[in-house]
PALUM-725442 format. One record per residue (C-alpha): x, y, z. Coordinates in steps of 0.02 Angstrom, whole numbers, plus 50000, padded with zeros to 5 digits. Example, Ala and Ser with C-alpha at 12.3 -4.5 7.8 and 13.67 -1.06 7.14 Angstrom:
2
506154977550390/506844994750357/
END
This chain:
814
504475039351435/506125043151348/507165058051407/506855066551242/504965064751256/505005070751436/505985086051385/504745089651248/503285087351365/504005098851499/504415112251370/502665112751298/501825112551468/502595129551506/501845139051361/500525152551370/498845155451286/498355173951312/499405189751319/499545198151487/498925215651509/500665222951497/501725211951385/503305216751299/503205215551110/504245202551020/505155206350861/503885206150720/503745189050642/503765185550459/502435175850369/503045162750246/502345165550073/502055181349972/500505191349993/500055184350165/499295196850287/500275202550441/500035194450611/499945201550786/501365193750888/501575196151073/502765189551202/502815187451390/504665184151409/504685165351383/506325158751318/505555145451208/504645156551085/503375170351064/501555165051061/500545170850909/498825176950951/498105178050777/498495172150603/497655182750470/496445175350346/497205171350174/496485179150019/494775171949973/495485164849812/496625153249907/495725136449895/496885127750016/497075140050159/497915134350319/497045134650486/496645152350534/497255152150712/498915147050788/498595139450957/499385146651112/500715133251126/501425136950955/500415123750867/499635126050696/498095114450696/497755111050512/497195092950529/495745085450436/495425100750326/495645092250157/497245101750121/498125095749965/499765104849993/500795111150136/500145128650181/501275143250142/500735155050281/501465145850429/502265156450567/504115153350573/504065151250761/502795136850755/503395122250860/502015109350824/501215107050654/499765094850637/499295090550458/498535073650501/497095067050397/497235078550248/497475074550063/499265080050036/499945075949863/501685069349859/502195080849721/501765095449835/502735088749982/504315092249887/506025099749916/505965113450045/504125111250088/504515114850270/506035125750247/505975140650363/505195130950506/506805128250598/505985128350769/504725114750731/504775100850861/503315090050805/502705086950628/501165076050604/500895069950426/499895054550472/498465048050364/498825058450209/498915044950075/500745048950042/501565035849931/503335042549936/504405055850013/505585065849900/507365065449960/507415083350020/505605085650074/506095087250257/507545099450236/507615113650361/506885104150509/508495102850610/507585104650776/506215091750744/505995079350886/504525068850826/503925064550650/502265055650623/502035046850455/500875033250513/499405027450407/500035033050237/500435022250085/502325023550082/503065009149983/504895013549989/506155024150082/507585032549993/509265034050080/509495052150134/507665056050156/507895059150343/509685065650332/509255083250390/508355077650550/509825076550666/508815080250822/507405067850790/506975056350936/505445047150871/505045041750694/503365033550662/503155023950500/501865011550560/500385006250451/501165009750282/501554998150135/503424996050152/504094979650084/505974982750088/507214993150186/508764998450086/510495000850156/510705017050255/508825020250250/508945030850408/510605039150382/510795055150483/509615050350626/510945050950759/509725053950904/508245042850860/507765031951008/506165023950946/505865018250766/504125011650729/503965000650573/502524989350629/501044984850521/501944985650354/502344971850232/504234971150263/505004954750207/506784960250172/507984971350269/509644975650187/511114970950298/511504989550327/509704995350334/509855000650516/511645007050508/511945024550578/510715023850722/511835024650876/510495030650994/509125018450944/508405009651099/506735002851035/506304995250866/504524990050824/504424977650680/502894967650731/501514963250607/502604962450453/503054948250331/504784943550395/505044925250357/506764923850436/507624933050576/508594947350491/510064945650610/511394955350510/510254970350489/509624970550670/511404968850736/511834985650660/510794993850798/511944988350938/511154999851067/509404991751055/508584988051222/506874982451160/506534973050997/504744969150942/504614955450809/502944947750850/501644942650723/502884938550584/502864921650493/504504916250571/504664897350584/506444895250653/507764905350743/509554899650770/511334905750793/511554905550604/510354920150592/511744931050662/510804940950794/512074950250901/511394963951013/512464966251169/511244978451252/509604969651214/508484967451367/506784963151292/506444952351138/504644949551081/504324935350958/502524932051004/501114927350888/502224919650755/502454902250683/504024896650772/504204877650773/505994876450823/507284886850917/509154883750915/510014882851085/511184896951037/509924907550946/510234921951068/512014917751120/512594934951068/511274944351170/512114942551342/510994955351431/509334948151373/508134948551519/506404944751446/506024933051300/504214932651239/503804917051136/501914916551167/500734910151035/501964900250930/502034881850885/503444876151000/503184858851069/504924858551147/506284870651188/508144867451218/509094875651363/509634892451295/511504895951294/512194913551307/510914925251382/511544923651561/510394937351626/508774929551561/507474929951700/505794929351610/505274916751476/503494917951412/502814902151330/500934903451344/499964897151193/501274884551136/500884865951121/502214861051246/502554842351262/503104838251440/503914821551402/505644815351444/506444826751315/505844842051415/506904837451567/508414847651509/507274862851491/506594861351667/508334858351741/508994873751651/507514884551708/507864879851889/509744881651874/509674898551786/508244904851896/507164909051747/505304911751777/504214904151644/502394901651601/501464890151483/500544873651503/500824855951445/499844849151297/500344831551344/500624817651386/498884814351454/499354813451637/500144830851630/498954839151510/498554856651569/499914856951704/500824873551721/502634872051666/503294881651815/502444869351932/503374854151865/505034847151925/506214837151815/505794820751907/503954823351863/504394819051683/504524800351650/505944793451548/505534774851528/506884763551465/505654752751368/505814757351184/504034751951151/503384764151282/504454777951210/503764774451036/501954774651103/502284791451187/503024798051025/501474792550928/500344801151056/501374816851036/501364817150849/499534812350830/498844807950660/499904821150571/501634817950495/503134816850605/504434830450612/505874827550497/507444820950575/508884832950593/510404829850487/511754820050579/513374829550612/514474829950459/516304826750460/517644837750381/517424838550191/515704831050196/514334840750106/512484840550140/511444831750009/510584843549888/508734844549925/507514844549776/506834861349719/505764865649567/506584874849424/506534893949440/506204892649629/507384895149775/507394883049921/508424887850076/508874872350179/509414882150333/507754891250358/506734877950264/505894891950162/505524889849975/505044903949858/504424905249679/503814923349695/503514931849526/504174917649419/502764917949290/502134900849340/500514894649257/500214880149378/500664875849558/502414868349553/502904852249640/504464844249708/504864855149858/505894848250002/504804838150120/505354848350271/504814865250197/504024876550327/503594891850219/503104891750037/502954908249941/502064907249775/501514925549762/501294934849599/501124920149481/499594915549378/498614899449410/496704902249416/496434884849484/497224876249635/496944857649600/496654843549720/498204838249821/499174852949753/500524852149888/501034833949909/502364829350036/502274846250127/501564839850290/502644851850393/502154867550299/501674881750419/501454896750303/500774896750124/500774912650020/499634912949866/499284931849848/499094939849677/498934923549581/497244926349496/496504911649589/494644909249555/494404891949630/495134879949758/494614862249716/494034850249848/495544843249937/496694856849870/497544858350040/497544840050083/499014834550184/499424851550257/499004846350434/500164859250515/499714874350411/499394890050518/499484904650394/498564904650228/498694920150118/497404921049976/497274940049964/497094949449799/496364935149697/494704931949607/493864920849737/491984922249753/491744907149868/492594893349965/491924876150005/492204866250164/493004852850056/494274865149989/494864869450164/494774851750231/496434845050296/497054860850385/496344858950560/497694870050637/497434884950521/497394900650628/497564915150506/496554916250346/496834931250230/495474933950099/495574952950071/495184960449903/494304945849823/492504944449758/491544937349904/489714941949915/489474933550083/490534926450223/491024908450174/490194901150329/490214882950270/492074883450238/492444891150407/491644876150494/493154866050434/494324877750532/494104874450718/495714883750762/495384899550662/496034914650761/495994928950635/494894930950481/495274944650354/493864948650230/494184967050199/493714975450035/492544962349965/490694964249922/489874956250075/488164964650104/487584956950266/488134945850410/486834932650447/486624918950578/487684904050532/489014914050440/490234911450582/489644894350637/491054883850712/492234898550739/492344896650927/494204900850928/493994916850824/494754932350905/494954944950764/493654948150627/494044960850491/492574965850376/493114983550333/492674990650160/491244979450115/489414983850079/488654977650242/486964985450282/486434973350420/487224962750555/485824951350613/485604947050798/486494930850831/487654932450680/489164934750794/488564922850930/489694907850887/491254918950906/491044922051093/492894925451119/492954939050986/494134953251037/494234964150880/492784967950763/493094979550616/491514984850524/492155001650461/491825008250286/490194998750263/488375004550244/487715002150421/486395014950470/486355010350653/487445001850782/487104983150776/486714982750962/485794966150955/487224957550863/488464963350995/487584953851133/488544938351184/490264945651152/490954947451329/492774948651273/492604962151141/494014975051157/493974984950997/492484990150891/492754999350724/491185007650653/491955022850570/491445027450394/489655020950409/488155032450383/487575030950563/486865048750583/486305045550766/486705035150919/485265029351026/485205025351210/486105009551260/486945007051091/488474998851172/487704992451332/488074974151295/489944976751274/490174990451403/491154979951527/492494974251403/492644987551267/494264997551267/494315006151096/492815013251003/492935021050831/491445031550769/492375044550664/491785049750492/490065042550521/488975057850486/488425058450666/487255072850701/486475067250864/487045057251014/485755052951147/486235056051329/486205037351363/487085031751205/488685027351300/487825020351453/488695004751513/490375010451447/491545016551580/493065010151675/493795000251532/493605012451386/495285019651339/494985028451172/493465036251092/493535042750913/492155054750863/493105066150744/492475071450572/490635070550610/489235083650610/488985085450798/488365102250858/488135095851036/488735081651143/488205076251319/489515075651455/490235058451483/490755058151667/490805039051677/492265038051555/493595040551689/495015030551611/495065038451439/496805040151367/496225047651202/494625056651148/494555064950978/493145077450945/493995087250807/493135092750647/491405094150720/490355110150705/489995112650892/488725126350937/489415134151094/487905139751196/487275135451369/486735118151314/488575113951289/489035119551467/489035101651538/490245096151401/491355111151435/491395107051621/491825088751589/493205093051465/494035105151586/494275090651704/495195080151574/497065081851550/496845076951368/496875085251199/495145083351122/495135094750970/493385101451001/493145119350934/491655130750918/490925133450746/489465144250801/488985157350854/490145168650753/490795176950911/491485160250974/492055152950807/493775144750819/493835144451010/494165128051098/492645121451189/493755116251332/494465133751354/493025145151302/492585150751479/491975167751417/490675159451310/489875150251455/490075162151601/488385170251565/487475153551576/486305150451724/487225141751865/488965146451804/489405156351959/488715143652081/489595128552005/491385129151950/492015117051824/492335100851916/493965091451909/494005072751882/495475062151935/496895061451812/496345050351671/498045042651653/499455038251771/500805051451775/502555051351839/502665070351835/501695081651952/501745100351923/501435112652064/501035129952003/500935144452123/499945159852094/498355152452021/496895163552070/495145157452101/494165161851947/495725163751842/494815155951698/493965172451670/495495183251667/497125184851573/498605173951613/500025180751717/501885179751690/503085177751837/504695169051880/504675151551949/506035140252016/506215124052106/507515131452223/507095134752406/506365151652445/507725164652477/508995155252368/508065156852204/509265161052061/508645172151921/507595163351789/506665170851643/504825174351671/503655160151622/501825160451580/500655148851673/498885144651629/497435144451750/496835127251798/495295127251690/496285130951536/497775119351567/498215111551402/499955104151410/500555087251357/499625072451426/500475063251569/501735049951532/501125033151468/501715015551472/502485009751308/500895001751237/499885017451279/501125028751191/501145017251042/499255017351030/499195036351039/500615041150923/499975047350756/498175049050815/498415063050943/497265077650911/497905095250942/496675107751002/
END
């Protein structure tokens, strides 16, 4: 955890929730907005701020009222309440404002929308459908430490938008629609340490896009559309220690890309399309310690020059050829003491051998030219050979001009060609034979004819989005034996034949979102034995039947969100036994497809949100209980969950999303011991004795769950986790105290709080001075309010980096 995040966590963990019997009165606070009712502030001497016990109800005519209670830690929980504008009546001393999952209109998040909230430390605007941020929308937030903008629809960032956020440490812009970063996009963010830009559509970064970020240590750019390493832009952030560039269609990286990061320690380039790497690609990253190249298309790798501190090289999932030409790599790995992984694809006698188990003399270098040629043919297989590199040129010699269709741009250095938005009526021809990436987006050719891409046997990534394509003729992709990425999103396709996709045996990623498919093109998928990820979101598929996924044994990710699926038949998913992600959200499923989930032993993530499920029956997830880590059931109209619905789930489950349902009750889930996130917000819980087991279970979790009582009226608005007074009259309350479960997440910080009284959950909190100094030498410190154990509600313990990333933007505040 970064120092800034740790400071924020420690600060919030010291706040109070109830006024003591004799508390001094803070200066009366002002309510922002005319006509708002007065509030009842109180203070127990804490230096951070006064805690507000009650926020009055706005006038009945106000259609967009804010949440009616400010939580004890200075948080205004106004998430998922269908707000269309930023509330006016927000206490000026609020430190955490959660507006996640509302319907904020961009014209109402305008200049000065948060002015007057100068003490705000966290602002959560995630999942609000925002398409832009006015330049001065965030003025007045000089103390803000974390800004969550994940899951919106932002398409551009204007320079100066974040200029007033001088104290910001974390900016989350993941899962938006950004395609371009302008120069000085983040001007003024002098203290930002982590910038999250993953899961966007970024293809271009201006050379000065990251200028003015002297404190930046971590940059997340994975899952974008970067076709070349944006070295000049990245080199502006000279303090970077971790750079995440995985899952971009990069095909080559070399010294000419200009990457110069003197402090970089970790570089992630996994899951891309790299076919070649220059020996000096990272020569100007002298402190690089870990290089992740997993899941690319590298068959060989030269000894890397420059990163003298490199100790970890990850190569799993690459088709490494352990022939004579790999000897320099093995010699360098041994000499530089670099640990590596990965396995040999060939030659036959070494197929499957671990790279780190080989020695240079294990690789044969026969002098017979015929034998060398035979080995080369075995290596290349039936596909075309790699183009020869240009010989060194003498002074004054110029490289021959490669062919390129008129109106298109062909870059010989990166071997990328682009005709994006050129108004073409037919697929052009005449591209350089060594082209690795071809971008034909935003043209208009309804038909892709047979053999449409002649001479492009080395093509890795083909972009055909927004072209009005209604048909791919048989043999349209013939000759593209090395193609891995095929983008056909946003077209008019209603079907695909196996003949249309013949000739692309290595295809791993197929994007078919927002077309007109009425069913999964199962016959076509049989022609794709290497398919890893299938994207069919936002089509009109109405069911998943046996045979639809036939032949997809390599499939790991299946995205079917936003279709009309009413049934997933048993056996429909059977061929994809290695499936890890299954997204069925925003469909018409009325029950969990339990039978179809059988035979998926590797499933990690299941998305069922936005389906009219209504109820969960016993054993609904029994078949995937051992592997499942993330389960999404939010916005599913759930009214009833059987006690055994989650049986079988347990040690592996990390996140459970049940927010925005109609749950009045929920059984305790004691087997879910490793949860890192559980969201129960926006459910109308009825807090009576039947809910006592849930209350007891929640008090043992050091997590924010968002569960509040809707009924009876006397308990309305109280947190289920903290409403001890509601349950103390229940039978058995006195005999059994709420049990504690082990910490659900590893923590590097342990807090010892003296003075907790047995049964303190029934009484008011106490304020007293604390110090870490030895007894008798304690200097004066201001009084601090501590919560009894059963009501402890501070920040969750520290996480590893992936856990933090998974939780940011989706955290629920009680």
